[in-house]
DRENPADO-850493 format. One record per residue (C-alpha): residue in one letter; x, y, z; residue number from 1. Coordinates in steps of 0.2 Angstrom, whole numbers. Example, Ala and Ser with C-alpha at 12.3 -4.5 7.8 and 13.67 -1.06 7.14 Angstrom:
! residues 2
MARVEX   resn    east   north      up   resi
MARVEX      A      62     -22      39      1
MARVEX      S      68      -5      36      2
//
This chain:
! residues 419
MARVEX   resn    east   north      up   resi
MARVEX      M      76      49     549      1
MARVEX      V      89      44     538      2
MARVEX      G      95      31     551      3
MARVEX      K      78      22     553      4
MARVEX      L      74      24     534      5
MARVEX      I      93      12     533      6
MARVEX      S      87       0     547      7
MARVEX      W      69      -3     538      8
MARVEX      S      78      -7     522      9
MARVEX      L      90     -18     529     10
MARVEX      R      75     -28     537     11
MARVEX      N      65     -27     521     12
MARVEX      R      78     -31     507     13
MARVEX      L      63     -41     497     14
MARVEX      V      52     -25     498     15
MARVEX      V      66     -13     493     16
MARVEX      L      71     -26     479     17
MARVEX      L      52     -26     474     18
MARVEX      I      51      -6     475     19
MARVEX      A      67      -4     463     20
MARVEX      A      62     -18     451     21
MARVEX      G      44      -8     450     22
MARVEX      M      52       9     447     23
MARVEX      L      65       0     434     24
MARVEX      G      49      -8     426     25
MARVEX      W      37       9     427     26
MARVEX      G      52      19     422     27
MARVEX      L      55       8     405     28
MARVEX      F      38       9     401     29
MARVEX      E      38      27     401     30
MARVEX      V      54      27     392     31
MARVEX      K      43      20     376     32
MARVEX      K      29      32     380     33
MARVEX      N      42      47     381     34
MARVEX      P      41      57     363     35
MARVEX      V      58      58     356     36
MARVEX      D      65      74     347     37
MARVEX      A      81      83     342     38
MARVEX      I      76     100     350     39
MARVEX      P      65     106     364     40
MARVEX      D      49     115     358     41
MARVEX      L      51     133     366     42
MARVEX      S      40     140     353     43
MARVEX      E      23     152     359     44
MARVEX      N       7     142     361     45
MARVEX      Q      -1     150     345     46
MARVEX      V     -15     148     333     47
MARVEX      I     -15     156     314     48
MARVEX      V     -28     163     306     49
MARVEX      F     -25     164     289     50
MARVEX      T     -34     173     277     51
MARVEX      E     -33     175     257     52
MARVEX      W     -42     191     247     53
MARVEX      M     -32     192     230     54
MARVEX      G     -28     206     222     55
MARVEX      R     -32     218     236     56
MARVEX      S     -16     230     245     57
MARVEX      P      -9     229     260     58
MARVEX      Q     -19     245     266     59
MARVEX      V     -36     237     262     60
MARVEX      I     -32     220     268     61
MARVEX      E     -29     230     286     62
MARVEX      D     -43     239     285     63
MARVEX      Q     -56     226     281     64
MARVEX      V     -50     211     286     65
MARVEX      T     -35     210     298     66
MARVEX      Y     -41     226     308     67
MARVEX      P     -59     216     310     68
MARVEX      L     -52     200     314     69
MARVEX      V     -41     208     328     70
MARVEX      S     -54     218     335     71
MARVEX      K     -65     201     337     72
MARVEX      F     -53     191     343     73
MARVEX      Q     -48     202     358     74
MARVEX      G     -58     195     374     75
MARVEX      I     -53     176     370     76
MARVEX      P     -49     166     387     77
MARVEX      K     -33     166     392     78
MARVEX      L     -28     173     376     79
MARVEX      K     -10     185     379     80
MARVEX      N      -8     193     364     81
MARVEX      A     -15     195     346     82
MARVEX      R      -4     202     332     83
MARVEX      G     -10     207     314     84
MARVEX      V       3     206     299     85
MARVEX      S      -5     213     282     86
MARVEX      M       2     209     265     87
MARVEX      F      -3     209     248     88
MARVEX      G     -17     199     245     89
MARVEX      M     -16     191     262     90
MARVEX      S     -19     191     280     91
MARVEX      F     -11     184     296     92
MARVEX      V     -15     184     314     93
MARVEX      Y      -6     179     326     94
MARVEX      L     -17     171     344     95
MARVEX      I      -4     170     358     96
MARVEX      F     -11     160     371     97
MARVEX      D      -5     156     389     98
MARVEX      D       7     141     391     99
MARVEX      D      -6     130     402    100
MARVEX      A     -20     133     389    101
MARVEX      D     -22     116     379    102
MARVEX      I     -19     120     361    103
MARVEX      Y     -35     109     355    104
MARVEX      W     -46     119     367    105
MARVEX      A     -40     136     360    106
MARVEX      R     -42     131     343    107
MARVEX      T     -60     128     349    108
MARVEX      R     -62     144     354    109
MARVEX      V     -53     153     338    110
MARVEX      A     -64     143     327    111
MARVEX      E     -81     150     336    112
MARVEX      R     -76     168     335    113
MARVEX      M     -71     167     318    114
MARVEX      N     -88     161     314    115
MARVEX      S     -96     176     321    116
MARVEX      A     -84     187     312    117
MARVEX      A     -88     180     294    118
MARVEX      G    -102     195     295    119
MARVEX      F     -90     209     297    120
MARVEX      L     -78     202     282    121
MARVEX      P     -79     207     263    122
MARVEX      E     -92     194     253    123
MARVEX      G     -82     182     247    124
MARVEX      V     -67     181     262    125
MARVEX      I     -67     166     272    126
MARVEX      P     -52     166     287    127
MARVEX      S     -46     148     289    128
MARVEX      M     -36     141     304    129
MARVEX      G     -16     135     302    130
MARVEX      P     -11     118     305    131
MARVEX      E     -10     112     322    132
MARVEX      G       9     112     322    133
MARVEX      T      22     124     332    134
MARVEX      G      37     133     326    135
MARVEX      V      48     119     328    136
MARVEX      G      37     105     318    137
MARVEX      H      47     105     303    138
MARVEX      I      53      90     304    139
MARVEX      L      56      83     285    140
MARVEX      W      58      92     272    141
MARVEX      Y      59      82     255    142
MARVEX      T      61      85     236    143
MARVEX      L      56      77     219    144
MARVEX      D      68      73     207    145
MARVEX      S      64      69     188    146
MARVEX      K      76      71     172    147
MARVEX      G      61      72     159    148
MARVEX      M      49      83     167    149
MARVEX      D      49      99     171    150
MARVEX      L      44     110     186    151
MARVEX      G      24     112     181    152
MARVEX      E      22      92     181    153
MARVEX      L      32      92     196    154
MARVEX      R      22     104     206    155
MARVEX      T       8      94     200    156
MARVEX      I      13      78     205    157
MARVEX      Q      17      84     222    158
MARVEX      D       0      93     226    159
MARVEX      W     -13      80     219    160
MARVEX      Y      -3      64     219    161
MARVEX      V       9      64     234    162
MARVEX      R       4      80     246    163
MARVEX      Y     -12      70     250    164
MARVEX      P      -7      53     254    165
MARVEX      L       8      59     265    166
MARVEX      Q      -5      69     275    167
MARVEX      T     -16      53     280    168
MARVEX      V      -1      48     291    169
MARVEX      R      -4      49     307    170
MARVEX      G       5      63     319    171
MARVEX      V       8      74     301    172
MARVEX      A      -2      91     303    173
MARVEX      E       1      99     287    174
MARVEX      V      11      95     270    175
MARVEX      A      17     111     265    176
MARVEX      S      20     112     243    177
MARVEX      F      34     123     237    178
MARVEX      G      44     128     222    179
MARVEX      G      37     124     203    180
MARVEX      F      24     130     195    181
MARVEX      Q       5     130     199    182
MARVEX      K      -4     128     182    183
MARVEX      Q     -18     137     178    184
MARVEX      Y     -28     144     163    185
MARVEX      Q     -24     161     160    186
MARVEX      V     -36     172     151    187
MARVEX      I     -27     188     142    188
MARVEX      I     -41     199     141    189
MARVEX      D     -38     213     126    190
MARVEX      P     -42     230     134    191
MARVEX      V     -47     237     115    192
MARVEX      K     -59     224     111    193
MARVEX      L     -65     224     128    194
MARVEX      S     -68     241     125    195
MARVEX      F     -77     241     108    196
MARVEX      Y     -88     227     115    197
MARVEX      N     -96     238     128    198
MARVEX      L     -90     225     142    199
MARVEX      S     -82     226     158    200
MARVEX      M     -70     212     168    201
MARVEX      M     -83     208     177    202
MARVEX      D     -92     202     164    203
MARVEX      V     -80     190     157    204
MARVEX      L     -75     186     173    205
MARVEX      K     -96     180     177    206
MARVEX      V     -97     170     162    207
MARVEX      I     -81     161     165    208
MARVEX      K     -88     156     184    209
MARVEX      E    -107     152     176    210
MARVEX      N     -99     141     161    211
MARVEX      N     -87     130     173    212
MARVEX      N    -100     122     185    213
MARVEX      D    -111     105     183    214
MARVEX      A    -131     108     184    215
MARVEX      G    -141      97     195    216
MARVEX      G    -156      89     189    217
MARVEX      R    -170      77     194    218
MARVEX      K    -173      59     192    219
MARVEX      F    -185      51     180    220
MARVEX      E    -190      32     180    221
MARVEX      M    -191      21     166    222
MARVEX      N    -192       2     164    223
MARVEX      D    -189       0     183    224
MARVEX      M    -175       9     183    225
MARVEX      A    -170      25     189    226
MARVEX      F    -159      38     179    227
MARVEX      I    -152      54     186    228
MARVEX      V    -152      70     176    229
MARVEX      R    -136      80     175    230
MARVEX      G    -128      94     165    231
MARVEX      L    -109      91     165    232
MARVEX      G    -103     109     163    233
MARVEX      Y     -84     108     170    234
MARVEX      L     -72     115     158    235
MARVEX      K     -59     101     152    236
MARVEX      S     -46     109     142    237
MARVEX      K     -40     126     136    238
MARVEX      E     -52     125     118    239
MARVEX      E     -68     124     130    240
MARVEX      L     -64     141     141    241
MARVEX      E     -62     149     124    242
MARVEX      N     -78     143     116    243
MARVEX      I     -87     152     131    244
MARVEX      A    -100     163     124    245
MARVEX      I    -100     181     131    246
MARVEX      T    -115     190     124    247
MARVEX      T    -124     191     107    248
MARVEX      E    -120     204      92    249
MARVEX      N    -133     202      81    250
MARVEX      N    -137     184      83    251
MARVEX      I    -118     182      84    252
MARVEX      P    -111     173      98    253
MARVEX      L     -96     183     105    254
MARVEX      R     -82     172     113    255
MARVEX      I     -68     172     124    256
MARVEX      R     -57     169     112    257
MARVEX      D     -63     184     101    258
MARVEX      I     -57     195     116    259
MARVEX      A     -43     187     125    260
MARVEX      T     -29     174     121    261
MARVEX      V     -33     157     134    262
MARVEX      Q     -15     149     138    263
MARVEX      M      -9     137     151    264
MARVEX      G       5     147     163    265
MARVEX      G      10     146     181    266
MARVEX      D       4     156     194    267
MARVEX      I      14     171     201    268
MARVEX      R      26     167     211    269
MARVEX      Y      34     176     225    270
MARVEX      G      52     166     226    271
MARVEX      I      59     151     220    272
MARVEX      F      68     134     229    273
MARVEX      D      85     132     227    274
MARVEX      E      96     117     231    275
MARVEX      N     112     119     234    276
MARVEX      G     114     129     218    277
MARVEX      E     111     117     208    278
MARVEX      G      95     124     202    279
MARVEX      E      75     124     207    280
MARVEX      K      68     108     215    281
MARVEX      T      50     106     218    282
MARVEX      G      45      96     234    283
MARVEX      G      34      98     251    284
MARVEX      I      38     100     271    285
MARVEX      I      32      91     284    286
MARVEX      V      24      98     297    287
MARVEX      M      23      88     312    288
MARVEX      R       5      90     321    289
MARVEX      Y       8      94     342    290
MARVEX      G      14      84     354    291
MARVEX      E      19      69     342    292
MARVEX      N      33      59     344    293
MARVEX      A      44      65     329    294
MARVEX      D      55      51     329    295
MARVEX      K      43      40     325    296
MARVEX      V      32      53     313    297
MARVEX      I      47      53     302    298
MARVEX      H      50      33     301    299
MARVEX      D      31      33     296    300
MARVEX      V      33      47     284    301
MARVEX      K      47      34     275    302
MARVEX      A      39      22     275    303
MARVEX      K      24      30     266    304
MARVEX      M      35      37     255    305
MARVEX      A      42      20     251    306
MARVEX      E      23      14     247    307
MARVEX      L      20      29     234    308
MARVEX      Q      36      28     225    309
MARVEX      K      29      14     218    310
MARVEX      S      16      22     210    311
MARVEX      L      24      38     204    312
MARVEX      P      27      41     186    313
MARVEX      E      43      32     180    314
MARVEX      G      59      44     182    315
MARVEX      V      51      52     198    316
MARVEX      S      57      48     215    317
MARVEX      F      60      55     232    318
MARVEX      N      74      65     238    319
MARVEX      I      78      68     257    320
MARVEX      A      86      88     259    321
MARVEX      Y      82      88     277    322
MARVEX      D      81      74     291    323
MARVEX      R      78      79     310    324
MARVEX      S      78      59     314    325
MARVEX      E      97      60     310    326
MARVEX      L     101      71     325    327
MARVEX      I      88      62     335    328
MARVEX      E      98      45     332    329
MARVEX      D     116      54     335    330
MARVEX      S     109      59     352    331
MARVEX      I     101      44     358    332
MARVEX      A     116      34     351    333
MARVEX      S     128      47     361    334
MARVEX      V     117      42     379    335
MARVEX      R     119      26     376    336
MARVEX      K     138      27     372    337
MARVEX      T     139      37     388    338
MARVEX      L     129      22     397    339
MARVEX      I     141      10     390    340
MARVEX      E     157      19     396    341
MARVEX      V     150      24     412    342
MARVEX      F     144       4     416    343
MARVEX      I     164       0     411    344
MARVEX      S     173      14     419    345
MARVEX      V     164      10     435    346
MARVEX      S     165      -7     437    347
MARVEX      V     183      -7     432    348
MARVEX      V     186       7     446    349
MARVEX      I     176      -1     459    350
MARVEX      L     187     -18     458    351
MARVEX      I     203     -11     455    352
MARVEX      F     200      -1     472    353
MARVEX      L     189     -12     483    354
MARVEX      F     193     -30     474    355
MARVEX      N     174     -33     477    356
MARVEX      W     160     -36     465    357
MARVEX      R     147     -35     476    358
MARVEX      S     152     -17     477    359
MARVEX      A     153     -13     460    360
MARVEX      L     135     -21     456    361
MARVEX      I     127      -9     469    362
MARVEX      I     133       5     458    363
MARVEX      L     126      -3     441    364
MARVEX      I     111      -9     448    365
MARVEX      Q     107      11     453    366
MARVEX      I     111      16     435    367
MARVEX      P      97      12     426    368
MARVEX      I      84      14     439    369
MARVEX      A      89      32     440    370
MARVEX      V      88      36     421    371
MARVEX      S      73      26     418    372
MARVEX      S      66      34     433    373
MARVEX      S      70      51     426    374
MARVEX      F      58      48     413    375
MARVEX      I      44      45     423    376
MARVEX      L      46      64     426    377
MARVEX      L      49      69     409    378
MARVEX      N      32      63     404    379
MARVEX      L      25      70     421    380
MARVEX      F      28      87     416    381
MARVEX      G      26      86     396    382
MARVEX      F      45      85     391    383
MARVEX      S      52      77     376    384
MARVEX      S      68      66     374    385
MARVEX      N      77      81     366    386
MARVEX      I      97      86     366    387
MARVEX      M      96      95     380    388
MARVEX      S      84      83     393    389
MARVEX      L      97      70     386    390
MARVEX      T     111      79     390    391
MARVEX      G     106      82     406    392
MARVEX      I     103      64     411    393
MARVEX      A     122      59     404    394
MARVEX      L     128      74     414    395
MARVEX      A     119      68     427    396
MARVEX      I     127      50     426    397
MARVEX      S     142      54     432    398
MARVEX      V     135      64     448    399
MARVEX      I     126      47     452    400
MARVEX      V     140      38     448    401
MARVEX      D     152      47     460    402
MARVEX      D     138      47     475    403
MARVEX      G     138      27     474    404
MARVEX      I     157      26     476    405
MARVEX      V     159      39     489    406
MARVEX      M     145      31     499    407
MARVEX      V     151      11     493    408
MARVEX      E     169      15     498    409
MARVEX      N     164      23     513    410
MARVEX      A     152       8     518    411
MARVEX      Y     167      -4     515    412
MARVEX      R     178       5     525    413
MARVEX      S     167       7     540    414
MARVEX      L     161     -14     537    415
MARVEX      G     180     -17     537    416
MARVEX      M     186      -5     553    417
MARVEX      N     171     -15     562    418
MARVEX      S     176     -31     559    419
//
C-alpha cells in the first residue's frame, strides 16, 4: 500500500504539490480563525443564577430562595449538578451542565425555569443569570487613578461613565466594578421620635418610595400643538429628601428631617481592593464572553479605553493592573522563535552532512504545512491557541524534523547506492 502511494505520488507530482499548497492555504486560514488565549479553558460548563434579598439572614435565604430555585432547576436536560450557596442577603445557584451542552442553549433552558420559579419566591425577589463567561474569563483588570478625587467620585465615574461603554466592546460579557464607595442617600432614623409619632419603619420606607417617582399624565392640544402633562417627582438632592412629608399632626406636616438625619454616604463594603500595598483603588474587571478570542478582545478594550480617556475628567487615567495579552504574545513569540531556530538548524545540518540544498528544501517545506494543518484540527475540536497547545506544536516540530532528516538521508543514501 505504501509502495503504491509513493509510486502514485511520483507519477503525479503536480497533484501532490497542489494538495500540499491547498493544505498550507487552508491551515493559514484556520490560523487566523483560531481564538488565541494564554491558558486552556478547563472550567466546567456552568450557568450561575444570582438572587439578591438584602437584609435577610443566610438561613432565610436558604429556605425561601436557594432551596426553591435548586428544586425548580432539577430536571433540566443535560444538567449534571446543581449547587446552591446562601449568604447574608444573597443566593448563588451554580448549574453544571454536560460538556457537550451548548452554553447558550443551557442559558435558554435556565431562563425558562427562572420564569416559572418566580411564583415560588418572596414578593420582589427576582433572580438573574450571571454573565456568559467562564472561570478563566477575567482577561483584563484596570484601575482609575487620580490625585484630586476620592474613591467615591472615582467609583461613580467607573459605574456610570466607563463601565457601560466598555460593555459595548465585542466579546465582552461583563465589566465588574470593584473598590471605592458606591454613593447613596442614607436616612438615619431616630427610634425615639419614630415611637413618639407612632410611626413604623415601613411607613417611612413607603413614603420615600412613593415620593421618588414621576407621575404620568395625558396630553392636550392647544393652538394645533400637543402638550404632554407629567409630574416630575424624582429626588435630585438631599434637601428634597428631607422635605418629604410623612404625615400631618394638627395640620402641620411631619417631614423626614423631623424624625431622621439624611446624609450622603457609601454602601456597606465587605472588603477593599488594595494595589501593591500602596492604598485602595477602584476600577473594573473585563470578563470575556464564552468562546471569544482573548487577544482580540483585549486589544479592542484597550482601543475603547484610549477613546474614553479623552472624555474623562482632567487628571483621571486608566492603569492596567492585569493584562493577559502579554502572556499570550509571549507564548506566540516563543513558538515563532522555535520555528525560526528549527528552520536555520535543519538547513545547516542537511547542507553540512548531505551537501544537497534540495534535501534541505524538502524538510523545510513540510514544517509549515504540518504546523498550519494542526490548526485545522484545533478549530475542528474547539481548542484555542494557548500555552499548552502551542507548546505541543513546538515539541512536535522536533519530531517532524527528525523524521524528515531520517527519511531524506535514507532516500539520499539509497539513490547514491543505486547510482
